SERO-4910 file (N, C-alpha, C, O; in steps of 0.05 Angstrom, whole numbers):
BEGIN
 pado doro    nc1    nc2    nc3   cac1   cac2   cac3    cc1    cc2    cc3    oc1    oc2    oc3
  Met    A   -406   -371    -46   -388   -349    -40   -390   -342    -10   -411   -345      3
  Thr    A   -367   -334      1   -367   -327     30   -384   -302     34   -381   -282     20
  Pro    A   -401   -302     54   -418   -279     60   -401   -255     69   -379   -259     80
  Leu    A   -411   -231     65   -398   -207     75   -396   -209    105   -416   -214    119
  Asp    A   -372   -203    115   -368   -204    144   -388   -185    158   -392   -162    149
  Pro    A   -402   -195    179   -423   -178    192   -412   -151    202   -426   -131    200
  Gln    A   -388   -151    212   -377   -125    221   -371   -106    198   -375    -82    200
  Ala    A   -362   -118    175   -358   -102    151   -385    -91    141   -386    -68    132
  Lys    A   -405   -107    142   -432    -99    133   -442    -75    150   -453    -56    139
  Ala    A   -438    -77    177   -446    -55    194   -431    -30    189   -441     -8    190
  Leu    A   -405    -34    182   -388    -11    176   -397      3    150   -398     28    149
  Leu    A   -404    -13    130   -414     -1    105   -440     13    110   -445     35     98
  Thr    A   -457      3    126   -482     16    132   -477     43    145   -491     63    139
  Ala    A   -458     44    163   -451     69    176   -439     89    156   -445    113    158
  Met    A   -423     79    137   -412     97    116   -434    109     99   -433    133     93
  Ile    A   -453     93     92   -475    102     76   -492    123     91   -500    143     80
  Ala    A   -496    118    117   -511    137    133   -497    164    136   -510    184    139
  Ala    A   -470    163    135   -455    188    137   -460    207    114   -458    231    116
  Ala    A   -468    195     91   -476    211     68   -456    232     59   -464    255     53
  His    A   -431    225     57   -411    243     46   -415    245     16   -422    226      3
  Pro    A   -410    269      5   -413    271    -24   -392    255    -39   -370    250    -28
  Pro    A   -397    245    -63   -377    230    -78   -352    247    -84   -354    272    -86
  Leu    A   -330    234    -87   -305    249    -92   -306    268   -116   -295    290   -115
  Lys    A   -319    259   -137   -320    275   -161   -334    302   -157   -332    320   -174
  Glu    A   -350    304   -135   -364    329   -130   -349    346   -109   -359    367   -100
  Met    A   -326    337   -101   -310    351    -80   -284    362    -92   -274    351   -112
  Thr    A   -274    383    -80   -247    392    -87   -227    374    -73   -234    360    -54
  Val    A   -203    373    -83   -182    357    -70   -178    367    -41   -175    350    -23
  Glu    A   -179    393    -36   -175    403     -9   -198    394      9   -193    387     32
  Asn    A   -223    394     -1   -245    385     16   -243    355     22   -249    347     44
  Ala    A   -235    340      2   -232    311      6   -210    305     28   -214    288     45
  Arg    A   -188    320     26   -167    316     46   -176    325     74   -169    312     94
  Ser    A   -192    346     76   -202    355    101   -221    335    113   -221    330    138
  Leu    A   -237    323     96   -256    302    106   -240    278    117   -248    266    137
  Ile    A   -219    271    103   -202    248    112   -190    254    139   -189    237    157
  Glu    A   -181    278    143   -169    286    169   -189    282    191   -183    271    212
  Thr    A   -214    292    186   -235    290    207   -242    261    212   -245    253    235
  Thr    A   -244    245    191   -252    217    194   -230    202    209   -236    185    226
  Ala    A   -205    207    203   -183    193    216   -182    199    246   -177    181    262
  Glu    A   -188    224    254   -189    231    282   -211    216    296   -208    208    319
  Gln    A   -234    213    283   -257    200    295   -252    170    299   -262    159    318
  Leu    A   -238    158    280   -233    129    282   -216    121    306   -221    101    319
  Asp    A   -195    138    311   -178    133    334   -168    104    335   -174     89    354
  Leu    A   -154     95    314   -146     68    311   -125     60    331   -109     77    340
  Pro    A   -124     34    338   -104     25    358    -76     27    348    -70     21    325
  Val    A    -58     36    365    -29     39    359    -13     22    378    -17     23    402
  Lys    A      5      6    366     23    -11    382     46      6    394     55     25    382
  Lys    A     56     -3    416     79     10    428    104      0    414    108    -24    411
  Val    A    121     19    405    146     12    392    169     27    406    164     43    424
  Gly    A    193     22    397    216     35    410    216     65    406    220     80    425
  Ser    A    212     74    381    211    103    376    197    108    349    196     91    332
  Ile    A    186    132    347    175    142    322    187    170    318    185    187    335
  Lys    A    200    173    295    212    200    290    210    207    260    206    190    243
  Glu    A    211    233    256    210    244    228    239    250    219    255    259    235
  Met    A    244    244    194    270    249    183    267    258    154    256    243    138
  Pro    A    277    282    146    276    290    118    302    280    104    323    280    116
  Ile    A    298    271     79    321    264     63    319    278     36    298    289     30
  Pro    A    340    280     21    338    293     -6    321    276    -24    323    252    -26
  Gly    A    303    290    -38    285    276    -57    286    290    -84    297    312    -87
  Pro    A    273    278   -105    273    290   -131    259    317   -132    266    334   -149
  Gly    A    240    322   -114    226    347   -114    233    365    -91    219    384    -84
  Gly    A    256    359    -78    264    374    -54    265    356    -30    270    332    -33
  Glu    A    259    367     -7    260    351     18    238    330     17    215    336     12
  Leu    A    246    305     24    227    283     24    225    272     53    243    260     63
  Pro    A    202    277     66    199    269     94    195    239     97    180    226     81
  Leu    A    208    227    117    203    199    124    193    198    153    201    214    169
  Arg    A    176    179    158    167    174    186    177    146    193    170    126    181
  Ile    A    195    145    213    210    120    219    201    109    245    202    122    266
  Tyr    A    193     83    244    184     68    268    206     47    274    211     30    257
  Thr    A    217     49    297    239     31    304    231     13    328    220     23    348
  Pro    A    235    -13    326    228    -30    349    248    -27    372    270    -16    368
  Pro    A    240    -35    396    259    -34    418    282    -55    414    279    -74    399
  Gly    A    304    -51    428    326    -70    426    348    -60    408    348    -37    400
  Gln    A    366    -78    402    390    -72    386    387    -83    358    378   -105    354
  Gly    A    395    -67    338    394    -76    311    420    -91    304    434   -100    323
  Pro    A    426    -96    279    410    -84    257    384    -98    252    382   -123    254
  Phe    A    363    -82    246    337    -93    241    331    -94    211    342    -77    196
  Pro    A    314   -112    202    304   -111    174    290    -84    170    281    -71    190
  Val    A    288    -75    146    275    -49    139    252    -54    120    255    -66     99
  Ile    A    228    -45    127    205    -46    110    198    -18    101    190     -2    118
  Leu    A    201    -13     75    192     13     64    162     11     59    153     -7     46
  Phe    A    147     30     71    118     29     69    108     53     54    116     76     59
  Phe    A     89     48     35     77     68     19     47     68     24     33     49     19
  His    A     37     90     35      9     91     43    -10     93     19     -3    101     -3
  Gly    A    -35     85     24    -56     87      4    -69    115      4    -60    134     16
  Gly    A    -92    116     -9   -107    141    -11   -109    151    -40   -112    175    -44
  Gly    A   -106    133    -59   -109    141    -87    -89    160    -97    -95    176   -116
  Trp    A    -65    160    -86    -43    179    -93    -50    208    -85    -34    226    -89
  Val    A    -73    212    -73    -84    239    -68    -87    245    -38    -80    266    -28
  Leu    A    -97    225    -23   -105    229      4    -85    217     24    -67    202     16
  Tyr    A    -88    223     49    -72    212     71    -43    222     71    -32    231     51
  Arg    A    -32    219     95     -4    224    101      6    201    118    -10    186    128
  Pro    A     32    198    121     42    176    139     30    176    167     26    154    178
  Lys    A     25    199    178     14    200    206    -13    185    207    -20    174    228
  His    A    -28    184    185    -54    170    186    -50    140    186    -69    125    190
  Tyr    A    -25    130    182    -20    102    181     -4     92    205     10     72    204
  Asp    A     -5    107    227      9     99    251      0     71    260     17     55    270
  Ser    A    -26     65    258    -36     39    266    -23     17    249    -13     -3    260
  His    A    -24     20    223    -11      0    205     18     -4    212     28    -26    216
  Cys    A     32     19    213     62     17    215     71      8    242     91     -7    244
  Thr    A     57     15    264     65      5    290     59    -25    293     74    -39    306
  His    A     37    -34    280     31    -63    281     53    -78    265     61   -100    273
  Leu    A     61    -67    242     82    -81    226    108    -81    241    123   -101    242
  Cys    A    115    -58    254    140    -56    269    140    -75    292    160    -90    296
  Ser    A    119    -76    307    117    -93    330    116   -123    322    129   -140    335
  Gly    A    101   -128    301     96   -156    293    119   -169    279    120   -194    277
  Thr    A    138   -154    268    160   -165    253    188   -157    265    208   -166    255
  Ser    A    188   -140    285    213   -130    296    230   -118    274    254   -123    272
  Ser    A    217   -101    258    231    -88    235    228    -58    238    209    -48    250
  Ile    A    246    -44    226    243    -15    222    223    -10    199    226    -21    178
  Ile    A    203      6    204    184     13    183    190     42    175    190     60    192
  Ile    A    194     47    150    198     74    140    175     81    122    173     71     99
  Ser    A    158     99    132    134    107    117    142    132    101    150    152    112
  Val    A    139    131     75    149    152     57    127    172     51    105    165     41
  Asp    A    132    197     57    113    219     52    117    229     23    125    252     19
  Tyr    A    111    212      4    115    219    -24     96    242    -32     75    246    -20
  Arg    A    105    256    -53     89    278    -63     62    267    -74     62    247    -87
  Arg    A     41    281    -68     15    271    -75      5    284   -101     13    306   -109
  Ser    A    -14    271   -113    -28    281   -137    -53    296   -128    -63    290   -107
  Pro    A    -63    314   -144    -55    321   -172    -32    341   -173    -23    347   -195
  Glu    A    -22    351   -150      0    370   -151     24    358   -164     39    372   -179
  Thr    A     30    333   -158     52    319   -171     41    293   -183     32    275   -169
  Lys    A     42    292   -209     31    269   -223     52    248   -229     76    253   -224
  Phe    A     44    225   -239     63    204   -247     84    216   -266     76    231   -284
  Pro    A    109    210   -262    121    190   -244    131    202   -218    146    188   -204
  Gly    A    124    227   -211    135    240   -187    133    224   -161    153    220   -148
  Pro    A    109    214   -154    107    198   -129    125    173   -130    137    166   -110
  Leu    A    126    160   -153    143    136   -155    172    143   -153    188    128   -141
  Asp    A    180    166   -164    208    174   -162    215    179   -133    238    174   -125
  Asp    A    197    190   -118    202    194    -89    207    168    -75    225    165    -58
  Cys    A    190    148    -81    193    121    -69    220    109    -76    233     96    -60
  Phe    A    228    112   -101    254    102   -110    277    116    -96    297    103    -89
  Ala    A    274    142    -92    295    157    -78    297    147    -49    319    145    -38
  Ala    A    274    141    -37    274    131     -9    288    103     -8    303     98     11
  Leu    A    283     86    -28    295     60    -29    326     63    -31    340     49    -16
  Asn    A    335     80    -48    364     83    -51    376     95    -26    399     88    -18
  Trp    A    362    113    -13    372    125     12    375    103     33    395    102     47
  Val    A    355     87     36    355     65     56    379     46     50    393     38     68
  Asn    A    382     39     25    404     21     17    431     33     25    449     18     34
  Glu    A    435     59     23    460     71     29    464     79     58    486     81     68
  His    A    441     83     72    443     95    100    430     77    121    426     86    143
  Ala    A    423     52    114    409     35    133    423     33    160    411     34    181
  Ser    A    449     30    159    464     26    184    462     50    202    465     47    226
  Glu    A    458     73    191    456     98    207    431     99    224    430    113    244
  Ile    A    411     84    216    386     83    231    381     56    244    359     50    254
  Gly    A    402     39    245    400     13    257    388     -8    239    378    -29    249
  Gly    A    388     -3    213    376    -22    194    396    -40    181    420    -34    180
  Asp    A    386    -62    169    402    -81    154    398    -77    124    376    -84    115
  Pro    A    417    -67    109    413    -62     80    409    -87     64    401    -86     41
  Asp    A    415   -111     76    411   -136     62    383   -147     66    377   -168     55
  Lys    A    367   -134     82    340   -143     87    320   -120     84    310   -109    103
  Ile    A    316   -112     58    298    -90     52    273   -101     38    275   -117     19
  Ile    A    250    -93     48    225   -102     37    208    -78     30    210    -57     44
  Val    A    193    -79      8    175    -57      1    146    -66      6    140    -90      0
  Cys    A    130    -48     15    102    -55     23     84    -31     18     93     -8     23
  Gly    A     60    -36      9     41    -14      7     13    -24      4      8    -47     -4
  Asp    A     -6     -7     10    -34    -15      7    -48      3    -13    -44     27    -14
  Ser    A    -66     -9    -29    -82      5    -49    -64     21    -68    -48      8    -83
  Ala    A    -65     48    -69    -47     63    -87    -18     59    -78      0     59    -95
  Gly    A    -14     54    -52     13     48    -43     23     21    -52     47     17    -57
  Gly    A      4      2    -56     11    -24    -68     19    -20    -97     37    -34   -107
  Asn    A      6     -2   -111     13      4   -138     42     15   -139     58      7   -156
  Leu    A     48     33   -121     75     45   -120     96     24   -113    117     24   -125
  Ala    A     89      6    -95    108    -15    -88    114    -33   -111    137    -40   -117
  Ala    A     93    -41   -126     96    -58   -149    111    -44   -171    129    -55   -184
  Gly    A    104    -19   -177    118     -3   -197    147      0   -190    165      0   -207
  Leu    A    153      4   -164    180      7   -155    197    -18   -159    220    -16   -168
  Thr    A    185    -42   -155    201    -66   -159    208    -69   -189    230    -79   -195
  Leu    A    190    -61   -206    196    -63   -235    218    -43   -243    237    -51   -257
  Lys    A    215    -19   -234    236      1   -240    263     -7   -228    283     -5   -241
  Asn    A    262    -16   -203    287    -23   -190    301    -46   -204    325    -47   -206
  Arg    A    285    -66   -213    297    -88   -229    309    -78   -255    331    -86   -262
  Asp    A    295    -60   -268    304    -51   -295    330    -35   -293    347    -36   -311
  Val    A    334    -20   -271    358     -4   -268    379    -17   -251    400     -6   -244
  Lys    A    373    -43   -244    392    -58   -227    398    -44   -201    421    -40   -193
  Gly    A    376    -37   -187    378    -23   -162    383    -42   -138    391    -65   -143
  Pro    A    379    -32   -114    385    -48    -90    369    -75    -90    347    -76    -99
  Ala    A    381    -95    -78    368   -121    -76    345   -119    -56    347   -106    -35
  Leu    A    322   -131    -63    298   -131    -46    292   -159    -37    293   -178    -52
  Leu    A    286   -161    -11    280   -187      0    252   -197     -8    247   -220    -13
  Ala    A    233   -178     -9    205   -185    -16    189   -160    -22    198   -138    -17
  Gln    A    165   -164    -33    146   -143    -37    119   -152    -25    111   -175    -28
  Val    A    105   -134    -12     79   -139     -1     59   -119    -12     61    -95     -8
  Leu    A     41   -130    -28     21   -113    -41     -6   -119    -29    -17   -141    -32
  Ile    A    -18    -99    -16    -43   -102     -1    -65    -88    -17    -65    -64    -21
  Tyr    A    -84   -104    -25   -106    -96    -43    -97    -74    -62   -107    -52    -62
  Pro    A    -77    -81    -79    -64    -60    -96    -81    -53   -120    -96    -69   -131
  Ala    A    -78    -28   -129    -89    -18   -154    -67    -25   -175    -49     -9   -179
  Ile    A    -70    -48   -188    -48    -59   -203    -53    -60   -233    -35    -64   -249
  Ala    A    -79    -55   -241    -87    -56   -269   -104    -32   -276   -115    -19   -259
  Trp    A   -105    -26   -302   -123     -5   -312   -152    -15   -309   -157    -39   -310
  Tyr    A   -170      4   -307   -198     -4   -302   -214    -10   -327   -238    -17   -326
  Glu    A   -201     -9   -350   -214    -17   -375   -196    -36   -390   -172    -30   -393
  Pro    A   -206    -59   -399   -233    -69   -394   -237    -77   -365   -218    -86   -352
  Pro    A   -261    -75   -354   -265    -80   -326   -265   -110   -319   -273   -127   -336
  Thr    A   -255   -117   -296   -256   -144   -286   -284   -150   -275   -300   -132   -272
  His    A   -289   -176   -269   -314   -183   -257   -318   -169   -231   -340   -159   -225
  Ser    A   -298   -169   -213   -301   -156   -187   -305   -126   -189   -318   -114   -173
  Phe    A   -293   -114   -210   -295    -86   -214   -324    -78   -220   -334    -58   -211
  Leu    A   -338    -96   -235   -366    -91   -241   -384    -99   -218   -403    -85   -211
  Glu    A   -378   -122   -206   -395   -133   -185   -396   -115   -160   -417   -112   -147
  Tyr    A   -373   -102   -153   -371    -86   -129   -365    -57   -135   -351    -44   -120
  Ala    A   -377    -47   -156   -372    -20   -166   -383      1   -147   -375     24   -148
  Asp    A   -403     -6   -131   -415     13   -113   -425      0    -88   -435    -23    -89
  Gly    A   -422     13    -66   -433      3    -41   -414    -13    -24   -422    -24     -3
  Tyr    A   -388    -15    -32   -369    -32    -18   -344    -16    -11   -321    -26    -14
  Ser    A   -347      9     -2   -325     26      7   -311     40    -17   -316     63    -22
  Leu    A   -295     26    -32   -283     37    -56   -302     34    -80   -311     11    -85
  Thr    A   -309     56    -93   -328     54   -115   -314     58   -142   -291     67   -143
  Arg    A   -328     50   -163   -316     53   -190   -311     83   -195   -290     90   -206
  Glu    A   -331    100   -188   -327    129   -193   -303    140   -179   -288    156   -190
  Ala    A   -299    131   -154   -276    141   -139   -250    132   -152   -231    147   -153
  Leu    A   -249    106   -160   -224     96   -172   -217    111   -198   -194    118   -202
  Val    A   -237    116   -214   -232    131   -239   -222    159   -232   -204    169   -245
  Trp    A   -234    171   -212   -226    198   -203   -197    198   -194   -181    216   -201
  Phe    A   -189    178   -178   -162    176   -168   -142    173   -192   -122    187   -192
  Trp    A   -148    155   -211   -130    152   -234   -128    178   -249   -106    185   -259
  Asp    A   -150    194   -252   -149    219   -266   -130    239   -252   -118    256   -265
  Gln    A   -129    237   -225   -111    255   -211    -82    247   -214    -64    264   -215
  Tyr    A    -77    221   -217    -49    211   -217    -36    213   -244    -13    220   -246
  Leu    A    -51    207   -265    -39    206   -292    -45    232   -307    -66    244   -304
  Thr    A    -25    241   -323    -29    265   -339    -47    259   -363    -63    276   -370
  Ser    A    -45    235   -374    -62    227   -396    -66    197   -395    -51    183   -382
  Arg    A    -87    187   -409    -92    159   -410    -70    144   -424    -67    119   -420
  Asp    A    -54    157   -440    -31    144   -453    -12    132   -432      1    112   -437
  Gln    A    -10    146   -409      8    136   -388     -2    110   -376     14     96   -362
  Ser    A    -27    102   -380    -37     77   -369    -24     53   -382    -26     31   -371
  Phe    A    -10     57   -404      5     35   -416     33     31   -404     47     12   -409
  His    A     42     51   -388     68     49   -376     68     30   -353     52     33   -335
  Pro    A     86     10   -353     85    -11   -332     91      0   -304     83    -12   -284
  Tyr    A    106     22   -302    111     33   -275     86     46   -264     84     48   -239
  Ala    A     68     55   -281     43     67   -272     22     45   -268      7     46   -249
  Val    A     21     26   -287      1      4   -286     18    -22   -288     22    -31   -310
  Pro    A     27    -33   -266     45    -55   -266     36    -80   -282     52    -95   -292
  Met    A      9    -84   -284      0   -107   -299      9   -105   -329      9   -126   -342
  Asn    A     16    -81   -338     24    -78   -366     53    -83   -371     63    -79   -393
  Ala    A     67    -93   -351     96   -100   -355     99   -122   -376     83   -141   -377
  Gly    A    119   -120   -392    124   -140   -413    132   -167   -401    126   -188   -412
  Asn    A    147   -165   -379    156   -190   -365    159   -184   -335    162   -161   -327
  Phe    A    157   -205   -320    158   -202   -291    181   -218   -278    182   -222   -254
  Gly    A    199   -227   -295    223   -241   -285    240   -223   -269    242   -199   -273
  Gly    A    254   -235   -249    273   -220   -234    262   -203   -212    276   -188   -199
  Leu    A    236   -206   -206    223   -190   -185    226   -205   -158    229   -230   -158
  Pro    A    224   -191   -136    226   -205   -110    201   -221   -104    179   -217   -115
  Glu    A    204   -240    -86    181   -256    -76    159   -238    -67    164   -216    -57
  Ala    A    134   -247    -71    112   -229    -66     91   -241    -48     85   -265    -49
  Leu    A     80   -224    -31     55   -230    -17     34   -211    -27     38   -186    -27
  Ile    A     12   -222    -38     -9   -205    -48    -35   -210    -32    -44   -233    -29
  Val    A    -45   -189    -20    -69   -191     -3    -93   -178    -17    -91   -156    -27
  Val    A   -115   -193    -19   -139   -182    -32   -163   -186    -13   -161   -202      6
  Ala    A   -185   -172    -19   -209   -175     -4   -231   -184    -23   -232   -176    -46
  Gly    A   -249   -202    -13   -269   -214    -30   -289   -194    -42   -299   -198    -64
  Tyr    A   -296   -173    -27   -316   -153    -36   -303   -127    -44   -312   -105    -37
  Asp    A   -281   -129    -58   -265   -106    -67   -265   -105    -98   -260   -126   -110
  Pro    A   -271    -82   -110   -270    -81   -139   -242    -87   -150   -239    -95   -173
  Leu    A   -221    -84   -133   -194    -90   -142   -186   -119   -138   -163   -127   -144
  Arg    A   -204   -136   -127   -197   -163   -121   -185   -179   -144   -164   -191   -142
  Asp    A   -199   -179   -167   -191   -196   -189   -164   -188   -201   -149   -205   -210
  Glu    A   -158   -162   -201   -133   -154   -213   -110   -162   -195    -88   -169   -204
  Gly    A   -114   -162   -168    -94   -172   -150    -89   -202   -154    -66   -211   -154
  Ile    A   -111   -217   -158   -108   -246   -162    -94   -251   -189    -77   -269   -191
  Ser    A   -101   -236   -209    -89   -239   -236    -59   -232   -235    -43   -245   -248
  Tyr    A    -52   -212   -219    -24   -204   -217     -8   -227   -204     15   -233   -212
  Ala    A    -19   -239   -183     -6   -262   -170     -1   -284   -190     20   -296   -191
  Ala    A    -21   -289   -207    -18   -310   -227      3   -304   -248     18   -321   -257
  Arg    A      5   -278   -255     25   -270   -275     53   -273   -263     72   -282   -277
  Leu    A     57   -266   -238     83   -269   -226     91   -298   -224    113   -306   -229
  Gln    A     71   -315   -215     77   -343   -212     84   -356   -239    102   -373   -240
  Lys    A     71   -347   -260     77   -358   -287    106   -354   -295    117   -369   -310
  Glu    A    117   -332   -285    145   -326   -292    165   -334   -270    188   -325   -269
  Gly    A    155   -352   -253    173   -364   -233    179   -348   -208    197   -355   -193
  Ile    A    163   -328   -203    166   -312   -178    150   -325   -156    126   -329   -160
  Pro    A    162   -332   -134    146   -343   -111    125   -323   -102    131   -300    -96
  Val    A    100   -332   -100     78   -315    -92     61   -329    -72     55   -352    -74
  Thr    A     53   -314    -51     32   -322    -33      9   -304    -36     11   -279    -35
  Leu    A    -15   -315    -41    -39   -299    -44    -57   -304    -19    -64   -327    -12
  Met    A    -64   -282     -5    -82   -283     17   -108   -269      9   -108   -245      3
  Asn    A   -130   -284      8   -156   -273      0   -174   -274     24   -183   -295     33
  Phe    A   -179   -250     35   -198   -248     57   -226   -243     46   -235   -221     41
  Glu    A   -239   -266     41   -262   -267     24   -286   -251     34   -302   -241     18
  Gly    A   -289   -247     60   -312   -233     71   -308   -204     76   -326   -190     87
  Leu    A   -285   -193     67   -278   -165     74   -279   -147     50   -282   -155     27
  Ile    A   -276   -121     56   -278   -100     36   -251    -86     32   -232    -90     48
  His    A   -249    -70     11   -225    -54      6   -218    -37     30   -236    -25     42
  Gly    A   -193    -36     37   -184    -19     59   -189    -30     87   -188    -16    106
  Phe    A   -193    -56     88   -201    -68    114   -180    -65    136   -187    -65    159
  Leu    A   -154    -63    129   -134    -60    149   -135    -32    162   -122    -28    183
  Ser    A   -150    -14    150   -153     13    162   -174     13    183   -181     34    194
  Phe    A   -185    -10    190   -206    -12    210   -199    -32    232   -215    -47    242
  Leu    A   -173    -31    240   -164    -46    263   -179    -36    288   -183    -12    291
  Gly    A   -188    -55    304   -204    -48    327   -234    -46    321   -250    -44    339
  Ile    A   -241    -46    296   -269    -46    287   -276    -72    274   -298    -83    279
  Leu    A   -258    -83    257   -263   -109    244   -244   -129    257   -220   -126    255
  Asp    A   -255   -149    269   -238   -170    282   -220   -184    262   -197   -190    268
  Gln    A   -230   -188    237   -214   -201    217   -189   -185    209   -170   -196    200
  Ser    A   -190   -159    213   -167   -142    206   -144   -149    224   -121   -150    215
  Thr    A   -149   -153    250   -128   -161    268   -116   -187    260    -91   -190    260
  Arg    A   -133   -207    253   -122   -233    245   -107   -231    219    -87   -245    215
  Ala    A   -116   -213    201   -101   -209    176    -73   -198    181    -54   -207    169
  Phe    A    -71   -178    199    -45   -167    205    -27   -188    217     -3   -189    211
  Glu    A    -38   -205    234    -22   -227    245    -11   -245    224     12   -253    225
  Gln    A    -27   -252    204    -18   -269    182      3   -256    165     22   -268    157
  Ile    A     -1   -230    159     18   -215    143     45   -214    158     66   -218    146
  Cys    A     44   -208    184     69   -206    199     83   -233    201    107   -235    200
  Glu    A     67   -255    203     79   -281    204     93   -288    178    115   -299    178
  Trp    A     81   -281    156     93   -286    129    120   -270    127    140   -280    118
  Leu    A    119   -245    136    143   -228    135    165   -240    153    188   -241    145
  Lys    A    158   -248    177    179   -260    195    192   -284    183    216   -288    186
  Gln    A    176   -301    170    188   -325    157    208   -317    136    229   -331    134
  Arg    A    203   -297    121    222   -288    100    246   -274    113    269   -279    104
  Ile    A    241   -258    133    263   -243    146    282   -262    160    307   -258    160
  Glu    A    272   -284    172    288   -301    188    302   -323    171    318   -338    182
  Lys    A    297   -324    145    312   -343    129    342   -337    129    349   -313    128
  Pro    A    359   -357    132    388   -351    133    398   -341    105    421   -336    102
***
């Protein structure tokens, strides 16, 4: 097995030394406050892009804010809808400026980061409904922001990867807008029972813990019965035909690793083109440590190269 990346190991040591209380012992407000403080301390690198602006659109729960990153130059540009992680509970689009500016710069695409309603205030399917509303808005209004409605991609990390996968299933079922591709970055794609090998092996001490994952699911779902719904837990879909080509990114020391690999296999079995990138020495959330983990920079370069190849196909 590939050893844990030395920089990731040092990062984990620093996390343990910080001695933050586990999520289950915190209120949602305290957890969000801690994230705000941590994000400010990290000061992640941000790429220069043409513009970054906020735009509200109509959503199922009222005004739905979008954060739009546009490359320099003249469009129409491809559009990547981005759904941030944080267990459906934490983070806002502003915390993902590093991710989104790197994607914007690396692919010459418009990145639209969706500020979906968070849980537990809004439980499933509310956040997914917001993402679907954003997709439909982009399909209808892409030209107004310099985008190409024929080149729409959905992308998300962790819980955002779950939303991206659930969105492709719902969009297929209702015959929604055509999607060029889906990018799922260490996605929460399966229910945690029965546990996978990686879920057991890396349940504690590797950034995302089993306790935290269970807590996140409890915030997102109203009841465990919803875990059978494929839009909530995409691995439970009856079939995967008709979905867009996929890039699935996993980390070797991530409790979610095996479900990402299994999802790739399920898509391939039903004829969906899939590329699996396994960064074997890294941990869950590694792209959130650009400038700290050298491999994160290389991973972003590979992801952007994959996206450019799909975007540039005639």
